[in-house]
C-alpha positions in Angstrom: -55.5 182.1 10.8 -53.3 179.6 10.0 -52.9 180.8 6.9 -51.3 184.7 8.0 -49.3 182.7 10.6 -47.1 180.3 7.9 -46.6 183.8 6.0 -45.0 185.0 8.7 -43.0 182.1 9.4 -41.5 182.9 6.1 -41.3 185.9 5.6 -39.2 185.7 8.7 -36.9 182.7 7.6 -36.8 185.4 4.4 -35.0 188.3 6.4 -32.8 186.0 7.7 -31.4 184.0 5.0 -29.0 186.8 2.5 -29.4 184.6 -0.1 -33.2 184.9 0.4 -33.3 188.7 1.1 -30.7 190.3 -1.5 -32.2 188.4 -4.8 -35.9 189.0 -3.7 -34.5 193.1 -3.4 -33.4 193.0 -6.7 -36.0 191.3 -8.1 -38.6 193.9 -6.7 -36.0 196.6 -9.2 -36.6 195.2 -12.2 -39.8 196.6 -13.0 -38.2 199.8 -12.3 -35.0 198.5 -14.8 -36.6 197.3 -17.2 -39.8 200.2 -17.8 -37.6 202.7 -16.3 -35.0 202.5 -18.9 -37.0 202.3 -22.3 -39.1 204.8 -20.6 -36.3 207.4 -20.2 -34.8 206.2 -23.8 -38.2 206.4 -25.0 -38.4 209.9 -23.7 -38.0 212.0 -25.9 -36.3 211.2 -28.8 -37.1 214.1 -31.3 -36.0 216.2 -28.3 -31.9 215.5 -29.7 -32.2 215.6 -33.0 -30.0 218.1 -32.7 -27.5 216.4 -31.9 -28.2 214.0 -35.0 -25.4 214.3 -37.3 -26.6 215.6 -41.1 -24.4 216.1 -44.1 -25.6 218.5 -46.5 -24.3 219.3 -50.2 -25.7 222.0 -51.7 -23.9 222.0 -55.6 -26.8 224.7 -57.2 -25.6 227.4 -59.5 -27.9 229.5 -59.7 -30.6 231.0 -62.3 -32.8 233.6 -63.5 -36.0 234.4 -63.0 -38.3 237.5 -64.5 -34.9 239.5 -64.9 -33.7 238.5 -61.5 -31.6 236.5 -60.1 -32.8 232.8 -58.3 -30.0 230.9 -55.9 -32.7 228.6 -53.9 -30.4 225.6 -53.4 -28.1 229.2 -51.4 -31.2 230.3 -49.1 -31.8 227.0 -47.8 -28.5 226.2 -47.2 -29.7 229.4 -45.0 -31.8 228.2 -43.8 -31.0 225.5 -42.8 -27.9 227.1 -41.4 -30.7 229.1 -38.6 -32.6 225.8 -38.5 -30.9 223.9 -35.0 -33.2 221.3 -35.9 -30.5 218.6 -36.7 -26.8 218.7 -36.5 -26.0 220.1 -39.4 -22.8 219.9 -41.9 -22.7 221.4 -45.2 -19.5 218.8 -47.0 -19.0 218.3 -50.3 -20.8 215.2 -52.0 -17.2 212.9 -51.7 -17.5 214.0 -48.2 -20.9 213.6 -48.1 -20.8 209.7 -49.1 -18.0 209.1 -47.6 -19.6 210.2 -43.7 -22.4 207.7 -45.3 -20.5 204.7 -45.5 -17.8 205.0 -42.1 -20.6 206.3 -40.1 -19.9 209.8 -39.5 -23.4 211.2 -41.2 -26.7 209.2 -40.7 -28.0 210.5 -44.2 -26.6 212.8 -46.6 -29.1 215.9 -48.1 -28.1 217.1 -51.5 -29.0 220.0 -53.9 -27.9 219.3 -57.4 -26.6 222.4 -60.0 -30.1 222.5 -61.8 -32.2 222.7 -58.7 -32.6 227.3 -59.1 -33.4 226.5 -62.9 -35.6 223.7 -62.4 -38.0 225.8 -59.9 -38.0 228.8 -62.6 -39.7 226.0 -64.8 -43.1 225.9 -63.7 -45.3 227.7 -66.0 -43.1 226.3 -68.7 -45.1 223.7 -71.1 -42.9 220.9 -69.5 -42.6 221.9 -65.4 -39.2 220.3 -64.3 -40.0 220.1 -60.2 -37.5 220.8 -58.5 -35.2 217.6 -56.6 -33.7 217.6 -53.3 -31.6 214.4 -53.6 -32.2 212.4 -50.0 -29.4 209.8 -48.9 -30.0 207.7 -46.5 -28.0 203.9 -45.1 -30.5 202.0 -43.5 -28.3 199.6 -42.3 -27.0 202.9 -39.8 -30.2 203.2 -38.3 -33.6 202.5 -39.7 -35.2 204.9 -37.2 -32.7 207.2 -38.0 -33.9 206.9 -41.9 -37.2 207.3 -41.1 -36.6 210.7 -39.2 -34.8 211.8 -42.0 -37.0 211.3 -44.1 -40.2 213.1 -42.1 -37.3 215.7 -41.9 -37.1 216.2 -46.0 -40.6 215.9 -46.7 -40.7 219.1 -44.4 -37.9 220.9 -46.3 -39.8 220.4 -49.6 -43.2 221.4 -47.9 -41.3 224.5 -47.1 -38.6 225.0 -50.1 -42.6 225.0 -52.2 -44.0 227.8 -50.1 -40.7 230.0 -51.0 -40.9 229.0 -54.6 -44.6 228.7 -54.8 -44.3 233.0 -53.2 -42.3 233.3 -55.4 -44.0 232.9 -59.0 -47.0 234.2 -57.4 -45.5 238.1 -56.8 -43.6 237.4 -60.2 -48.1 236.9 -61.4 -49.1 239.6 -59.3 -46.4 241.4 -60.6 -47.8 240.3 -63.9 -51.7 241.2 -63.5 -50.4 244.9 -63.1 -48.6 244.9 -66.1 -51.8 244.0 -67.4 -54.3 245.7 -66.2 -52.3 249.0 -67.3 -52.7 247.4 -70.7 -55.8 246.5 -69.8 -57.0 250.3 -69.3 -55.2 251.6 -72.4 -57.1 248.9 -74.3 -60.1 250.3 -73.1 -59.2 253.4 -74.4 -58.3 252.4 -78.0 -61.7 250.7 -77.4 -63.4 254.1 -76.6 -61.8 255.4 -79.9 -62.3 252.3 -82.0 -66.4 252.7 -80.8 -66.3 256.6 -81.3 -65.2 255.3 -84.7 -67.4 252.5 -85.4 -70.4 255.5 -84.4 -68.8 258.0 -87.2 -69.0 254.6 -89.5 -72.6 254.1 -89.2 -73.4 257.1 -90.3 -71.5 257.1 -93.3 -72.7 253.7 -93.3 -76.8 255.0 -93.0 -75.5 258.1 -95.8 -74.7 255.1 -98.1 -77.0 253.4 -98.5 -79.7 256.5 -98.5 -77.8 257.3 -101.3 -77.3 253.9 -102.6 -80.6 253.5 -102.6 -81.2 256.7 -104.9 -79.0 255.7 -107.2 -80.6 252.2 -107.0 -83.8 254.3 -108.0 -82.5 256.8 -111.0 -81.0 254.0 -111.8 -84.5 252.4 -112.2 -85.7 254.9 -114.1 -82.4 255.6 -116.1 -83.0 251.8 -117.5 -87.2 253.3 -118.7 -85.5 256.2 -120.4 -83.2 254.8 -122.7 -85.7 251.8 -123.4 -88.2 255.1 -124.6 -84.9 256.4 -126.1 -84.2 252.8 -128.4 -87.6 252.4 -129.4 -87.6 256.5 -129.9 -83.6 255.6 -132.5 -85.6 252.9 -133.7 -88.3 255.1 -135.3 -85.8 257.7 -136.5 -83.8 255.6 -137.9 -86.2 254.3 -140.2 -88.1 257.5 -141.1 -84.4 258.7 -142.1 -84.2 255.6 -143.9 -87.5 256.6 -145.6 -86.4 260.0 -145.8 -83.3 258.8 -147.8 -85.0 256.7 -150.4 -87.6 259.7 -150.9 -84.9 261.8 -151.7 -82.9 259.9 -153.9 -86.7 259.4 -155.8 -86.8 263.1 -156.0 -83.5 263.4 -157.2 -84.4 260.8 -160.0 -87.3 262.3 -160.5 -86.3 266.3 -161.1 -87.6 265.8 -164.3 -91.2 265.3 -163.3 -91.3 267.6 -161.0 -92.1 270.4 -162.6 -95.7 267.9 -163.6 -95.6 267.5 -160.0 -94.9 270.8 -158.3 -98.5 271.1 -156.7 -97.9 267.7 -154.4 -94.4 268.5 -154.5 -94.5 271.8 -152.9 -97.4 269.8 -150.3 -94.2 267.8 -149.5 -92.3 269.7 -149.1 -94.3 271.9 -146.2 -94.9 268.4 -144.9 -91.2 267.7 -145.0 -90.2 271.2 -143.4 -92.2 270.4 -140.4 -90.3 266.7 -139.4 -87.4 268.1 -140.4 -88.6 270.4 -137.3 -88.8 268.0 -135.7 -86.3 265.5 -136.1 -83.7 268.7 -135.7 -85.4 269.6 -132.2 -85.8 265.5 -131.7 -81.9 264.7 -132.7 -80.8 268.0 -130.3 -82.4 266.5 -127.9 -81.1 263.5 -128.0 -77.6 265.0 -127.9 -78.3 266.9 -125.4 -80.0 264.0 -123.3 -76.4 261.2 -124.2 -74.0 263.8 -123.0 -76.0 263.9 -119.8 -76.1 260.4 -120.1 -72.7 260.4 -120.3 -70.8 262.4 -117.5 -74.0 260.8 -114.8 -72.0 257.1 -116.5 -68.6 258.4 -116.0 -69.9 259.8 -112.6 -71.1 256.8 -111.3 -68.6 255.0 -112.4 -65.6 257.3 -110.4 -67.5 256.7 -107.4 -68.0 253.2 -107.3 -64.6 253.7 -108.3 -63.8 254.9 -105.0 -66.1 253.6 -102.6 -63.8 250.1 -103.8 -60.3 251.6 -102.8 -62.2 252.7 -99.7 -63.2 250.1 -98.5 -61.1 247.3 -99.0 -63.9 244.3 -97.7 -66.1 245.6 -100.5 -64.4 245.6 -103.0 -64.3 241.8 -102.8 -68.2 241.6 -103.2 -69.2 240.2 -106.5 -72.2 242.5 -107.0 -69.8 245.8 -106.0 -67.3 244.4 -109.2 -70.3 243.6 -111.5 -72.1 247.0 -110.4 -68.8 248.4 -111.2 -68.7 246.8 -114.7 -71.4 247.6 -116.3 -71.4 251.4 -114.6 -67.9 251.6 -117.0 -69.6 250.0 -120.0 -72.4 252.1 -119.7 -69.8 255.2 -119.8 -68.4 254.3 -122.2 -72.2 253.5 -124.6 -73.2 256.9 -123.0 -69.6 258.2 -124.9 -70.3 256.9 -128.3 -74.1 257.1 -128.0 -73.0 261.3 -127.0 -70.8 261.0 -130.6 -73.3 259.5 -132.7 -76.5 261.9 -131.5 -73.5 264.9 -132.3 -73.7 263.6 -135.6 -76.7 262.8 -135.7 -77.9 266.7 -134.8 -75.4 267.9 -137.5 -77.1 265.7 -140.1 -80.3 266.9 -138.5 -79.4 270.7 -139.2 -78.3 269.9 -142.6 -81.5 268.2 -143.0 -83.6 271.2 -141.9 -81.2 273.7 -144.1 -82.0 271.2 -147.3 -85.1 271.8 -146.6 -85.5 275.1 -146.8 -83.4 275.1 -149.8 -85.3 273.4 -150.9 -88.6 275.0 -150.0 -86.7 277.9 -151.2 -85.8 276.3 -154.5 -89.5 275.4 -155.5 -90.1 278.8 -155.0 -87.9 279.5 -158.1 -88.7 275.7 -159.3 -89.7 276.9 -162.7 -86.9 279.5 -163.2 -84.3 277.8 -162.0 -84.7 273.8 -162.4 -81.2 272.9 -163.1 -80.8 274.3 -159.7 -83.4 272.4 -157.8 -81.8 269.5 -159.5 -78.4 270.0 -157.5 -80.2 270.9 -154.7 -82.1 267.9 -154.7 -78.3 266.2 -155.6 -77.5 267.3 -152.3 -80.7 266.3 -150.7 -80.3 263.1 -151.3 -76.5 262.9 -150.3 -77.8 264.9 -146.5 -80.9 262.1 -146.3 -78.1 259.0 -146.7 -76.0 260.8 -144.1 -78.9 261.0 -142.2 -79.9 257.9 -142.5 -76.2 256.6 -141.3 -76.3 259.1 -138.2 -80.0 257.2 -137.1 -78.8 253.8 -137.7 -75.9 254.2 -135.5 -78.4 256.1 -132.6 -80.5 252.9 -132.7 -78.0 250.8 -131.9 -76.5 252.7 -129.4 -79.8 253.5 -127.3 -80.0 249.6 -127.9 -76.6 249.5 -126.3 -77.2 252.1 -124.0 -80.6 249.7 -122.7 -78.7 246.7 -122.3 -75.9 249.0 -120.1 -78.8 250.4 -118.5 -80.1 247.6 -117.2 -77.4 245.9 -115.6 -76.7 249.2 -114.2 -80.7 249.6 -112.5 -79.4 245.5 -111.7 -76.2 246.7 -110.0 -77.0 249.5 -108.1 -80.3 247.2 -106.4 -77.9 244.8 -105.1 -75.4 247.8 -103.9 -78.6 249.2 -102.0 -78.9 245.3 -100.6 -75.5 245.6 -99.8 -75.1 249.5 -97.9 -78.1 248.2 -96.1 -75.9 245.0 -94.7 -73.3 247.3 -94.4 -75.6 249.9 -92.4 -76.3 247.2 -90.3 -72.9 245.7 -89.8 -71.5 248.8 -89.0 -74.2 249.7 -86.1 -73.5 246.3 -84.8 -69.9 246.6 -84.8 -70.8 250.6 -82.8 -72.4 248.8 -80.3 -70.1 245.5 -79.8 -66.9 248.0 -79.6 -69.8 250.2 -77.2 -69.5 247.4 -74.8 -65.8 245.9 -75.5 -65.0 249.4 -74.4 -66.9 249.0 -71.3 -66.4 245.7 -70.4 -62.0 246.7 -71.0 -63.2 249.3 -68.1 -64.6 247.3 -65.9 -61.2 244.6 -66.5 -59.0 248.1 -66.0 -60.8 249.3 -62.9 -61.4 245.3 -61.6 -57.6 244.4 -61.8 -56.5 248.3 -61.4 -57.4 247.3 -58.1 -55.1 244.0 -57.5 -52.4 244.4 -55.3 -49.7 242.2 -54.1 -48.7 241.7 -50.6 -46.9 239.8 -48.8 -49.4 238.3 -46.6 -51.3 237.2 -49.8 -47.6 235.7 -51.5 -48.2 233.6 -48.7 -51.3 233.0 -48.4 -50.7 232.1 -52.6 -47.8 229.7 -51.7 -49.4 227.7 -48.3 -53.4 228.4 -48.9 -54.6 225.2 -46.6 -53.8 225.5 -43.1 -54.6 222.1 -40.4 -56.0 222.8 -37.2 -54.9 220.2 -35.2 -57.3 219.7 -32.1 -56.6 217.3 -29.8 -59.2 215.8 -27.1 -56.3 215.3 -25.0 -52.2 215.6 -25.3 -49.5 213.3 -25.0 -46.7 216.2 -24.8 -43.8 213.2 -25.7 -42.5 209.5 -26.6 -41.6 208.5 -23.4 -45.1 209.9 -21.6 -46.6 207.9 -24.9 -44.9 204.1 -23.9 -45.6 204.5 -19.8 -48.5 202.5 -20.5 -46.7 199.5 -22.1 -43.2 199.3 -21.0 -45.3 199.6 -17.6 -47.3 197.1 -18.4 -44.1 195.4 -19.3 -42.2 196.2 -16.6 -44.4 194.6 -14.0 -44.9 191.1 -16.1 -41.1 191.0 -16.4 -40.7 191.7 -12.9 -43.2 189.1 -11.9 -41.2 186.3 -14.2 -38.5 187.1 -12.4 -39.6 186.9 -9.2 -40.0 183.2 -9.6 -36.3 182.1 -9.8 -35.2 183.6 -7.0 -38.2 183.1 -4.8 -39.8 179.3 -3.6 -43.0 178.5 -5.2 -44.2 175.9 -3.1 -41.5 175.2 0.3 -43.0 177.4 2.8 -39.7 176.5 5.7 -42.6 174.6 7.6 -45.7 172.1 7.1 -48.4 174.0 6.3 -51.6 172.7 7.8 -53.9 172.7 5.4 -54.1 173.9 1.2 -55.5 176.5 2.3 -52.9 177.9 5.3 -50.5 177.1 2.4 -51.9 179.1 -0.5 -52.8 182.1 1.6 -49.1 182.7 2.6 -47.1 182.4 -1.0 -50.1 184.6 -2.2 -48.9 187.5 -0.1 -45.4 186.6 -0.1 -46.2 187.3 -4.4 -48.9 190.2 -3.8 -46.5 191.8 -1.5 -43.6 192.0 -3.9 -45.5 192.8 -6.5 -47.0 195.9 -4.7 -43.1 197.2 -3.8 -42.2 197.3 -7.0 -45.2 198.3 -8.5 -45.0 201.5 -6.1 -40.7 201.6 -6.8 -41.4 201.9 -10.2 -44.5 204.7 -9.8 -42.0 206.1 -7.6 -39.4 206.2 -9.9 -41.1 207.6 -13.0 -43.3 210.1 -11.1 -41.0 211.3 -9.3 -37.0 210.4 -11.1 -37.9 210.1 -14.5 -40.8 213.1 -14.3 -44.0 211.8 -15.6 -46.4 213.9 -15.1 -50.3 212.0 -15.1 -53.5 213.6 -14.7 -54.9 210.9 -12.3 -52.7 210.3 -9.3 -54.1 208.2 -7.0 -56.0 206.1 -10.3 -52.1 205.5 -11.6 -51.1 204.0 -8.0 -53.5 202.3 -8.1 -54.3 200.2 -11.1 -50.0 199.7 -10.8 -50.7 197.8 -8.0 -53.7 195.5 -9.3 -51.9 194.9 -13.1 -48.9 193.7 -10.4 -50.7 191.7 -8.1 -52.9 190.4 -11.6 -49.5 189.6 -13.2 -48.0 187.9 -9.6 -51.0 185.8 -9.5 -50.9 184.8 -13.5 -47.0 183.9 -13.4 -47.3 181.6 -9.2 -49.9 179.3 -10.7 -48.3 178.7 -14.1 -45.0 178.1 -12.3 -46.3 176.8 -9.2 -48.2 174.3 -11.5 -46.0 173.3 -13.8 -42.2 174.3 -12.4 -39.8 175.2 -15.5 -42.8 174.5 -18.2 -44.6 177.6 -16.4 -41.7 179.9 -16.9 -41.9 179.0 -20.3 -45.5 179.4 -20.8 -44.8 182.8 -18.8 -42.0 184.3 -21.5 -44.7 182.9 -24.6 -47.9 185.4 -22.7 -45.6 188.1 -22.4 -44.1 187.6 -26.1 -48.0 187.5 -27.3 -49.0 190.6 -25.1 -46.2 192.2 -26.8 -47.4 191.8 -29.6 -51.4 191.7 -29.8 -51.5 194.1 -26.7 -51.8 196.9 -29.5 -49.1 198.5 -27.1 -46.8 200.0 -29.9 -49.6 199.4 -32.9 -53.3 199.4 -32.9 -54.9 196.8 -32.8 -56.0 196.8 -35.8 -52.9 196.7 -38.2 -51.8 193.7 -36.3 -52.6 190.2 -37.6 -56.3 188.9 -37.4 -55.6 186.0 -34.9 -53.8 188.0 -32.7 -56.9 191.1 -32.0 -58.9 187.5 -31.1 -56.5 186.2 -28.5 -56.1 190.0 -27.3 -59.3 189.7 -25.3 -57.8 187.0 -23.3 -54.1 189.0 -22.0 -54.2 190.6 -19.5 -51.6 193.4 -20.3 -54.2 194.2 -23.2 -56.6 196.5 -20.2 -53.4 197.1 -18.3 -52.6 199.0 -21.0 -55.5 200.4 -21.9 -56.7 201.8 -18.7 -53.2 203.2 -17.8 -53.6 205.3 -21.4 -56.9 207.1 -20.5 -55.5 207.2 -16.8 -52.1 209.0 -17.6 -53.2 211.1 -20.8 -56.8 211.2 -20.6 -59.7 214.0 -19.3 -61.9 211.3 -17.8 -61.8 207.5 -16.9 -64.5 206.2 -18.1 -63.6 202.9 -19.2 -61.4 202.8 -16.4 -64.1 201.1 -14.3 -64.3 198.3 -16.8 -61.0 197.9 -17.5 -59.8 197.0 -13.9 -62.4 195.1 -13.0 -61.3 192.6 -16.2 -57.6 193.1 -14.4 -59.1 191.7 -11.0 -61.4 188.7 -12.9 -57.5 187.7 -13.9 -55.6 188.1 -10.7 -59.1 186.2 -9.0 -59.4 183.5 -11.7 -55.4 182.9 -11.0 -55.8 183.1 -7.7 -58.1 180.9 -7.5 -56.4 178.2 -9.8 -53.2 178.4 -7.7 -55.4 177.6 -4.2 -56.7 174.8 -6.7 -52.7 173.1 -7.4 -52.2 174.3 -2.9 -54.9 172.3 -1.9 -54.4 168.8 -4.6 -50.4 169.6 -3.7 -52.0 169.2 0.2 -53.4 165.9 -0.7 -50.4 164.4 -2.4 -48.3 166.1 0.8 -50.7 163.4 3.0 -50.5 160.6 0.8 -47.1 160.4 0.4 -45.1 160.3 3.4 -42.1 161.4 1.9 -43.4 164.2 0.7 -42.7 165.4 4.3 -38.7 165.5 3.8 -39.7 167.7 0.2 -41.2 170.0 2.6 -38.9 170.2 5.6 
């Protein structure tokens, strides 16, 4: 009770003394002036950006894109004119530079002359991004420059979306044209497929006929080989006839003695001559047919090579064509020789007939027989020469026929490969036609719309979800500035309120402590209530938990009062200095502005021992939080600080009272 009585006396003394009352009333409004003015000035700075002067310089010369004019710089200027986010001033470069120097503009946005031109290089091999020049004067106002950087980043995003949208429109227009081209290509591939099918049939027919040609060539080679053998025999026979005819001519004088034998030989010669004439006629006919077939084969191969440029380069076909030409030439020579031989055979047969007639009249006309023998010898000589030529032609024909057979075999293999290739070509072109048709259908179904262009320009959207909502800077900084204001109020209150003097002698250290503690706590409570009233009803602060906000404000203010009271009561002026040092530590270490993880590690360790760390955290949850999950724990920490420093103050007053008893001179001070 003595403590309350002492407190009452001290309150009456203060109210009666204007020199004490007025300063104390002023001290009560210190938290309001400190925290209220800070919160009010920081309440919503971004809400007044439309009053911040910013220069805009447009030097864009424009460009052409996809045959259309593109003026990104002017589009940006038009957008800025409609955007009232800043106080835009559209000026020249020189005016902007001068305005930055003299502080007329906080920063300038310069659109270069090549801005639109650079925007059209996105699909080039070496694209050049369109550049906006941002010029600021940081020394004029650093925060204004940072706000400008944020605004320019936003403009960059918006311009990028516009440019990307323009490119998307061009790309989808190109897709439409590509769809038409693919459709036409599909039609052409269909025609190519039909042609490939026809080529496949033709290649199969060629393969079959060339196979027949190869088989016939092999048979021809065999027949020519047999012809060569017969021609050799014929040459030998005609040589014998030639020799016999000569002997006959020389021995006409002996014909009479060998008449009987000559008659027999003449009959045999007549039979052989008939066979020879028939063989020579057949040889002449076969040679003529061979020459015609060889000529037709060469002509057919030449026509095939002309129709197939790729096949014309085939070495096998060139070899076959050369062989066919050689066969045609040899067959021509063979045909000529056969004709001559046939003529000689006819003459031989005629001579034999004459010989037989002459033999019948041998005895009557020996002179005529001798002349006929001479003619027989000459005809036999001619027949021998023709037979030799026939033998040589037959040998050449054999070589040509062999070459023709080899070439026709290679041609048969090539035509089979050609048939397989054309079959694969037909299948591939059919598949190509189908795939092109599908591609034309798919690309033809793609149509560009504004919504699609917007999606390409801005394909990713960020969906923000907030567990709690802080509407503005003032609300966000309230926990920090209010805690700081209450601590400053407690610190400044020691400059006008007497820390030890009570006006009357205290009966005990306890009563002395109670009177001073109640005085400081009362001032702290009033400070907190006035600050809350101004914030809530003057500035318009909205809190989610009003009762907890007021209660925590009172608790924080009383805690700061107890803390400062102990320091100044115990150490006087050095105590105030310690209070200032503690306030500075709390300004940086209590995570009022930056997160605690971003401050030095030693400050992070100290923050757990600073009361403002807990008051700021509790105020944040009360002002904008949805649930009071950790407020109770933080309030206990804050109350713990108040109790500890109050107990320390009690110890100080007990010590002071004991010293006052021991030193009578101290009573004069108490008086």
